[in-house]
C-alpha positions as CSV (number, residue, x, y, z in Angstrom):
1,M,0.0,0.0,0.0
2,L,1.1,3.7,-0.2
3,E,3.2,4.5,2.8
4,P,1.1,6.2,5.6
5,V,2.7,9.2,7.4
6,A,2.1,9.7,11.1
7,V,1.2,13.2,12.2
8,A,1.1,14.6,15.8
9,P,-2.3,15.6,17.1
10,R,-3.4,19.3,16.9
11,A,-6.4,21.1,18.4
12,L,-8.1,23.9,16.4
13,V,-8.8,25.8,19.6
14,D,-5.0,26.3,20.0
15,Y,-5.0,28.5,16.9
16,E,-7.4,31.0,18.2
17,P,-4.8,33.4,19.6
18,H,-3.3,33.7,16.1
19,A,-6.2,33.3,13.6
20,G,-9.0,34.7,15.8
21,A,-12.3,33.4,17.0
22,D,-14.3,34.3,14.0
23,A,-12.0,32.4,11.6
24,L,-12.2,29.3,13.7
25,A,-16.0,29.6,13.9
26,E,-16.1,29.6,10.1
27,V,-13.9,26.5,10.0
28,R,-16.2,24.7,12.4
29,R,-19.3,25.7,10.5
30,L,-17.9,24.3,7.3
31,A,-16.6,21.1,8.9
32,E,-19.8,20.2,10.6
33,P,-21.7,18.8,7.5
34,L,-18.5,16.9,6.5
35,R,-18.1,15.1,9.9
36,G,-17.0,11.5,9.4
37,A,-15.9,12.1,5.7
38,R,-12.9,10.0,4.7
39,I,-10.1,12.2,3.3
40,L,-6.8,11.1,1.8
41,H,-3.8,13.3,0.9
42,V,-1.1,11.7,-1.4
43,N,2.2,13.2,-2.3
44,A,5.8,12.2,-3.1
45,T,7.7,12.7,0.2
46,A,7.2,13.1,3.9
47,Y,10.2,15.4,4.3
48,G,11.6,18.4,2.3
49,G,9.7,20.9,0.3
50,G,6.6,22.8,0.8
51,V,4.0,20.0,0.5
52,A,5.6,18.1,3.3
53,E,5.4,21.3,5.3
54,L,1.7,21.8,4.7
55,L,0.2,18.3,5.3
56,P,1.0,17.6,9.0
57,A,-1.2,20.4,10.3
58,M,-3.8,20.0,7.6
59,T,-4.2,16.3,8.3
60,A,-4.2,16.7,12.1
61,L,-6.7,19.6,12.1
62,M,-9.1,17.7,9.8
63,R,-9.0,14.9,12.3
64,N,-9.6,17.3,15.2
65,L,-12.8,18.4,13.3
66,R,-14.0,14.7,13.2
67,L,-13.0,14.0,9.6
68,E,-11.2,10.7,9.0
69,A,-8.1,12.2,7.3
70,E,-5.0,10.3,6.2
71,W,-1.7,11.3,4.6
72,R,0.2,8.8,2.4
73,V,3.2,9.0,0.1
74,I,4.1,7.0,-3.0
75,Q,7.3,4.9,-3.0
76,G,9.2,6.1,-6.1
77,D,12.8,5.3,-7.0
78,D,15.6,7.5,-8.2
79,A,14.8,6.9,-11.9
80,F,11.2,7.9,-11.4
81,F,12.1,11.0,-9.5
82,A,14.6,12.0,-12.1
83,V,11.8,11.9,-14.7
84,T,9.3,13.9,-12.4
85,K,12.0,16.5,-11.6
86,A,12.5,17.0,-15.3
87,L,8.7,17.3,-15.7
88,H,8.6,19.7,-12.7
89,N,11.3,21.9,-14.4
90,G,9.5,21.7,-17.8
91,L,6.3,22.9,-16.2
92,Q,8.1,26.0,-15.0
93,G,9.8,26.8,-18.2
94,P,12.9,25.2,-19.6
95,P,12.8,22.9,-22.6
96,F,11.3,19.5,-21.8
97,E,11.6,16.3,-23.9
98,L,10.2,13.0,-22.7
99,T,12.1,10.1,-24.1
100,A,10.5,6.7,-24.6
101,G,12.5,5.4,-21.7
102,A,11.5,8.1,-19.4
103,R,7.8,7.8,-20.4
104,E,8.0,4.1,-19.6
105,T,9.6,4.8,-16.2
106,F,6.8,7.2,-15.4
107,E,4.0,4.9,-16.5
108,R,5.4,1.8,-14.9
109,A,5.9,3.5,-11.6
110,S,2.4,5.1,-11.8
111,E,1.0,1.6,-12.4
112,R,2.7,0.4,-9.2
113,F,1.3,3.2,-7.2
114,A,-2.2,2.5,-8.5
115,A,-1.8,-1.2,-7.7
116,A,-0.8,-0.2,-4.1
117,F,-3.7,2.1,-3.6
118,E,-6.1,0.7,-1.0
119,G,-9.3,2.0,0.8
120,S,-12.3,3.9,-0.1
121,Y,-12.5,7.7,0.5
122,D,-14.9,10.5,0.0
123,F,-12.2,13.0,-1.1
124,V,-8.8,12.3,-2.4
125,V,-6.3,15.1,-2.8
126,I,-3.3,14.3,-5.1
127,H,-0.4,16.7,-4.8
128,D,1.7,17.7,-7.8
129,P,2.9,15.7,-10.9
130,Q,4.5,12.7,-9.2
131,P,1.3,10.8,-8.3
132,V,-0.9,12.6,-10.9
133,A,-1.7,9.5,-13.0
134,L,-3.5,7.8,-10.1
135,R,-7.0,9.0,-11.0
136,R,-6.7,8.0,-14.6
137,L,-5.5,4.6,-13.6
138,L,-8.2,4.2,-11.0
139,P,-11.3,5.6,-12.7
140,D,-13.7,3.5,-10.7
141,A,-12.2,4.4,-7.3
142,A,-14.8,6.0,-5.0
143,G,-14.9,9.6,-4.0
144,R,-14.2,12.9,-5.6
145,W,-10.6,13.3,-6.7
146,I,-8.8,16.7,-6.6
147,W,-5.5,17.5,-8.1
148,R,-3.5,20.1,-6.2
149,C,-0.8,21.8,-8.2
150,H,1.9,23.7,-6.2
151,I,3.9,24.6,-9.3
152,E,4.0,27.9,-11.3
153,L,2.7,27.0,-14.8
154,T,2.6,30.3,-16.5
155,D,5.8,29.6,-18.6
156,R,5.3,25.9,-19.0
157,D,6.9,23.9,-21.9
158,P,3.9,22.7,-24.1
159,R,5.4,19.2,-24.2
160,A,5.4,19.0,-20.4
161,W,1.8,20.1,-20.2
162,A,0.9,17.7,-23.0
163,L,1.9,14.9,-20.8
164,L,0.1,16.2,-17.8
165,R,-3.1,17.5,-19.4
166,P,-5.0,14.2,-20.0
167,L,-4.1,13.0,-16.5
168,V,-5.3,16.2,-14.9
169,Q,-8.6,16.1,-16.9
170,A,-9.5,12.8,-15.1
171,Y,-10.0,14.7,-11.8
172,E,-13.2,16.3,-10.6
173,A,-11.4,19.5,-9.4
174,A,-8.0,21.1,-9.6
175,I,-6.5,23.5,-7.1
176,Y,-4.0,26.2,-8.2
177,T,-2.2,28.8,-6.1
178,L,-3.1,31.5,-8.5
179,A,-5.8,31.6,-11.1
180,A,-3.2,32.6,-13.6
181,Y,-1.5,29.2,-13.2
182,A,-4.4,27.2,-14.6
183,P,-3.7,26.5,-18.3
184,P,-6.5,27.7,-20.5
185,D,-7.0,24.3,-22.1
186,A,-7.3,22.5,-18.7
187,E,-11.0,21.7,-19.5
188,G,-12.7,19.3,-17.2
189,P,-11.9,19.7,-13.5
190,L,-13.6,22.5,-11.5
191,L,-11.0,25.3,-10.8
192,A,-10.3,26.3,-7.3
193,V,-7.7,28.8,-6.2
194,I,-6.1,28.2,-2.8
195,A,-2.8,29.5,-1.6
196,P,-0.6,27.5,0.7
197,S,-0.1,28.4,4.3
198,I,2.1,28.0,7.4
199,D,1.4,26.4,10.8
200,P,2.1,29.1,13.4
201,L,2.4,26.3,16.1
202,S,4.9,24.1,14.3
203,P,8.6,24.0,15.5
204,K,9.6,26.1,12.5
205,N,7.2,28.9,13.4
206,A,6.5,28.8,17.1
207,P,7.9,31.6,19.3
208,L,11.4,31.1,20.7
209,E,12.7,32.1,24.1
210,P,14.7,35.4,24.2
211,G,18.2,34.8,23.0
212,A,17.5,31.4,21.6
213,A,17.7,32.5,18.0
214,G,21.1,34.2,18.4
215,A,22.5,31.2,20.3
216,A,21.3,28.9,17.6
217,V,23.0,30.7,14.7
218,R,26.1,31.0,16.8
219,R,26.4,27.2,16.9
220,F,26.7,27.2,13.2
221,G,29.6,29.7,13.2
222,L,27.7,32.9,12.7
223,D,28.0,36.1,14.8
224,P,24.5,37.2,15.9
225,A,25.9,40.7,16.6
226,R,26.7,41.2,12.9
227,P,24.2,41.8,10.1
228,L,22.8,38.6,8.6
229,I,21.0,37.9,5.3
230,T,19.4,34.5,4.9
231,Q,17.7,32.5,2.2
232,V,15.9,29.4,3.2
233,S,15.2,27.1,0.3
234,R,15.6,23.8,-1.3
235,F,18.8,23.6,-3.3
236,D,17.1,24.2,-6.6
237,P,18.1,26.3,-9.7
238,W,14.8,28.0,-9.6
239,K,15.7,29.4,-6.1
240,D,18.8,31.0,-7.7
241,P,21.2,30.4,-4.9
242,L,24.2,31.5,-7.0
243,G,22.3,34.8,-7.7
244,V,21.9,35.3,-4.1
245,V,25.5,34.9,-3.5
246,D,26.3,37.4,-6.3
247,A,23.9,39.9,-4.6
248,Y,25.4,39.3,-1.2
249,R,28.9,40.1,-2.7
250,R,27.6,43.4,-3.8
251,V,26.0,44.2,-0.5
252,R,29.3,43.3,1.3
253,K,31.1,46.1,-0.6
254,R,28.8,48.5,1.3
255,F,28.4,46.5,4.6
256,P,31.7,44.6,5.1
257,E,30.5,42.9,8.3
258,V,27.4,41.3,6.6
259,Q,27.0,37.6,6.7
260,L,25.1,35.3,4.4
261,A,23.4,32.0,5.3
262,L,22.0,29.7,2.6
263,V,19.8,27.2,4.5
264,G,18.2,24.3,2.7
265,S,17.0,20.7,2.9
266,M,17.5,17.6,0.8
267,A,14.2,16.3,-0.3
268,S,13.9,12.6,-1.1
269,D,12.0,13.4,-4.4
270,D,14.6,15.9,-5.7
271,P,17.8,14.2,-6.9
272,E,19.0,17.5,-8.4
273,G,19.4,19.0,-4.9
274,Q,22.7,17.3,-4.2
275,L,24.1,18.7,-7.5
276,I,23.0,22.2,-6.8
277,H,24.4,22.0,-3.2
278,A,27.7,20.9,-4.5
279,E,27.8,23.7,-7.1
280,V,27.0,26.3,-4.4
281,M,29.7,25.0,-2.2
282,R,32.3,25.3,-5.0
283,A,31.2,28.8,-5.7
284,V,31.6,30.0,-2.1
285,A,34.7,28.0,-1.2
286,G,37.0,30.2,1.0
287,E,34.4,32.8,1.9
288,R,34.3,32.6,5.6
289,D,31.2,34.7,6.0
290,V,29.0,32.6,3.6
291,H,27.4,29.7,5.4
292,V,25.8,26.9,3.3
293,L,23.8,24.6,5.7
294,S,21.2,21.9,5.4
295,N,19.5,19.1,7.3
296,L,22.7,17.1,6.7
297,D,24.4,19.6,9.0
298,G,21.8,19.3,11.7
299,V,19.6,22.2,10.5
300,G,16.0,21.2,11.2
301,A,12.8,23.1,11.7
302,P,13.8,24.7,15.0
303,E,17.1,25.9,13.4
304,V,15.3,27.4,10.4
305,N,13.1,29.2,12.9
306,A,16.1,30.6,14.6
307,F,17.8,31.8,11.3
308,Q,14.6,33.5,10.1
309,R,14.3,35.4,13.4
310,A,18.0,36.2,13.8
311,S,18.3,37.6,10.3
312,D,18.0,41.3,9.4
313,V,16.8,40.4,5.9
314,V,15.4,37.2,4.4
315,V,15.8,36.8,0.7
316,Q,13.7,34.7,-1.6
317,K,15.3,35.4,-5.0
318,S,13.4,32.9,-6.9
319,L,13.2,32.8,-10.7
320,R,10.0,30.7,-10.6
321,E,8.0,30.1,-7.5
322,G,4.6,28.4,-7.0
323,F,4.2,30.2,-3.6
324,G,7.3,30.2,-1.4
325,L,6.3,29.2,2.1
326,T,9.5,30.5,3.4
327,V,8.3,34.0,2.5
328,S,5.3,33.7,4.9
329,E,7.5,32.0,7.5
330,A,9.8,35.0,7.6
331,L,7.2,37.6,7.5
332,W,5.4,35.8,10.3
333,K,8.5,36.3,12.4
334,G,8.6,40.0,11.7
335,T,11.5,39.8,9.3
336,P,11.2,41.8,6.0
337,V,11.6,39.8,2.8
338,V,13.4,40.7,-0.4
339,G,11.7,38.5,-3.0
340,G,11.7,37.9,-6.7
341,R,8.8,39.4,-8.5
342,V,7.5,36.0,-9.6
343,G,4.8,33.4,-9.0
344,G,3.2,33.5,-5.5
345,I,5.8,35.8,-3.9
346,P,3.9,39.1,-4.8
347,I,0.7,38.0,-3.0
348,Q,2.8,37.8,0.2
349,V,5.4,40.6,-0.2
350,V,3.4,43.8,-0.7
351,D,6.1,45.9,-2.4
352,G,7.3,48.6,0.0
353,E,5.0,47.5,2.8
354,T,6.0,44.0,3.9
355,G,9.2,43.8,1.9
356,I,10.7,44.7,-1.4
357,L,10.1,42.9,-4.8
358,V,13.1,42.6,-7.2
359,D,13.8,41.7,-10.8
360,S,17.6,41.3,-10.9
361,I,20.7,40.7,-8.9
362,D,21.4,44.4,-8.7
363,D,17.9,45.0,-7.4
364,C,18.3,42.3,-4.8
365,A,21.6,43.9,-3.6
366,D,20.2,47.4,-3.5
367,A,17.1,46.2,-1.6
368,C,19.2,44.4,1.0
369,A,21.4,47.3,1.5
370,R,18.5,49.7,1.9
371,L,17.0,47.5,4.6
372,L,20.3,47.0,6.4
373,A,20.8,50.7,6.5
374,D,17.3,51.5,8.0
375,P,16.3,49.6,11.2
376,D,13.0,51.5,11.4
377,L,12.0,50.4,7.8
378,R,12.8,46.9,8.8
379,R,10.7,47.1,11.9
380,R,7.7,48.7,10.1
381,M,7.8,46.1,7.3
382,G,8.2,43.3,9.8
383,V,5.0,44.4,11.7
384,A,3.0,44.7,8.4
385,G,4.4,41.4,7.2
386,H,3.3,39.5,10.4
387,E,-0.2,40.9,10.1
388,R,-0.6,40.0,6.4
389,V,0.3,36.4,7.1
390,R,-2.0,36.4,10.2
391,R,-4.9,37.5,8.0
392,H,-4.3,35.4,4.9
393,F,-1.6,32.7,5.1
394,L,-2.2,30.7,8.3
395,V,-3.2,27.0,8.1
396,T,-6.7,27.8,9.4
397,R,-7.5,29.8,6.2
398,E,-6.2,27.0,3.9
399,L,-8.2,24.5,6.0
400,R,-11.3,26.6,5.5
401,D,-10.7,26.7,1.8
402,H,-10.3,23.0,1.5
403,L,-13.5,22.4,3.5
404,A,-15.4,24.8,1.3
405,L,-14.2,22.9,-1.8
406,F,-15.2,19.6,-0.4
407,L,-18.7,21.0,0.3
408,A,-18.9,22.5,-3.2
409,L,-18.1,19.1,-4.7
410,S,-20.5,17.2,-2.4
411,R,-23.4,19.6,-2.9
412,G,-22.8,20.6,-6.5
413,D,-22.6,24.2,-5.4
414,P,-20.0,26.2,-7.3
415,S,-20.6,29.3,-5.2
416,L,-18.6,27.7,-2.5
417,I,-15.5,27.1,-4.6
418,P,-12.5,29.2,-3.2
419,T,-11.3,31.9,-5.6
420,G,-8.1,33.1,-3.9
421,D,-9.1,36.5,-2.6
422,Y,-6.3,37.6,-0.3
423,G,-6.9,41.2,0.5
424,G,-7.3,42.4,-3.1
425,R,-3.8,41.6,-4.0
426,P,-2.8,39.9,-7.3
């Protein structure tokens, strides 16, 4: 069977100090008609990447609301994940070509996953391209099936989408982070727009004791008394870590004491990560104030929390970005973000209010320097960023949106389908 993932219990009431009583009442109202519904989330990995960040709280809170929720992962091998990584990249822009051997690898693995599928569910949410073929291979499986796309598709290679399109059309609904991500020829599934979210009570986002953040970064060789710029991301070319290094070098000419931390994780479904990590390590060899760290160095969720809090500026200089959970994570901690003007970053970073949007390495360097030079600006943006995340990007809002979509499907009521209205921003 597909591998089940254990999640720690969570109680919705514990989120009231952050989300507010009205938001929780709305969640309970939507959940009541769904009580007892069987819900399954399926993705490619239990560790590393945004989906694995989202599902623990989502699954646990659904259970707390008396829904029978499960989270399972497919068991792919390196060859399969190499194909799906190429597909992932093709969906975000670069040329994609599927050889006969790669297609066979994808199809045979998908058939194995379908053969391993067990149980009967009312709602099945399949995340991203890796398990996308399940619905087409299991057309008689019970329940309403939803494909959840976490990828930016605006510059997709047509050949990559041609592979995915007939598989997506087998679903009853499809969720995109932005309406603009939905390809115009994706006929069939109902379209829902739901942005991802963060869990304010997780070890990555919970409050830290005074001094804990500084002590944590000191353990990794950084000086908390000196300026710190951090990017937290998978080691992925779309996160542009080498561009961040170049921007940092330009900032260092104006602020010689500034430090840079590139903090990432190695996801089991991303074989490219090791290669990018090695490339970054070669690029910064001998630079004592550039620190490249990952889970392999003992950096887990609490340490990421500490780096985001100890930083003067958090950078997310992505070239493509479905959403960028690390942006909301940093803003939640009151740290301003310099982010690429791509994908889902602009719905989090309101330019000039919660951070600064940039289009180039020079822009990134100038924005970081501006923030380092102005503590009051950092403070104002940090306060505004925390409030924006509180209102729009906490797990309670994403939970509400999923419940509304489930009700829309079960009742045949399109008025309940979430449309992605986050404060009038794009």
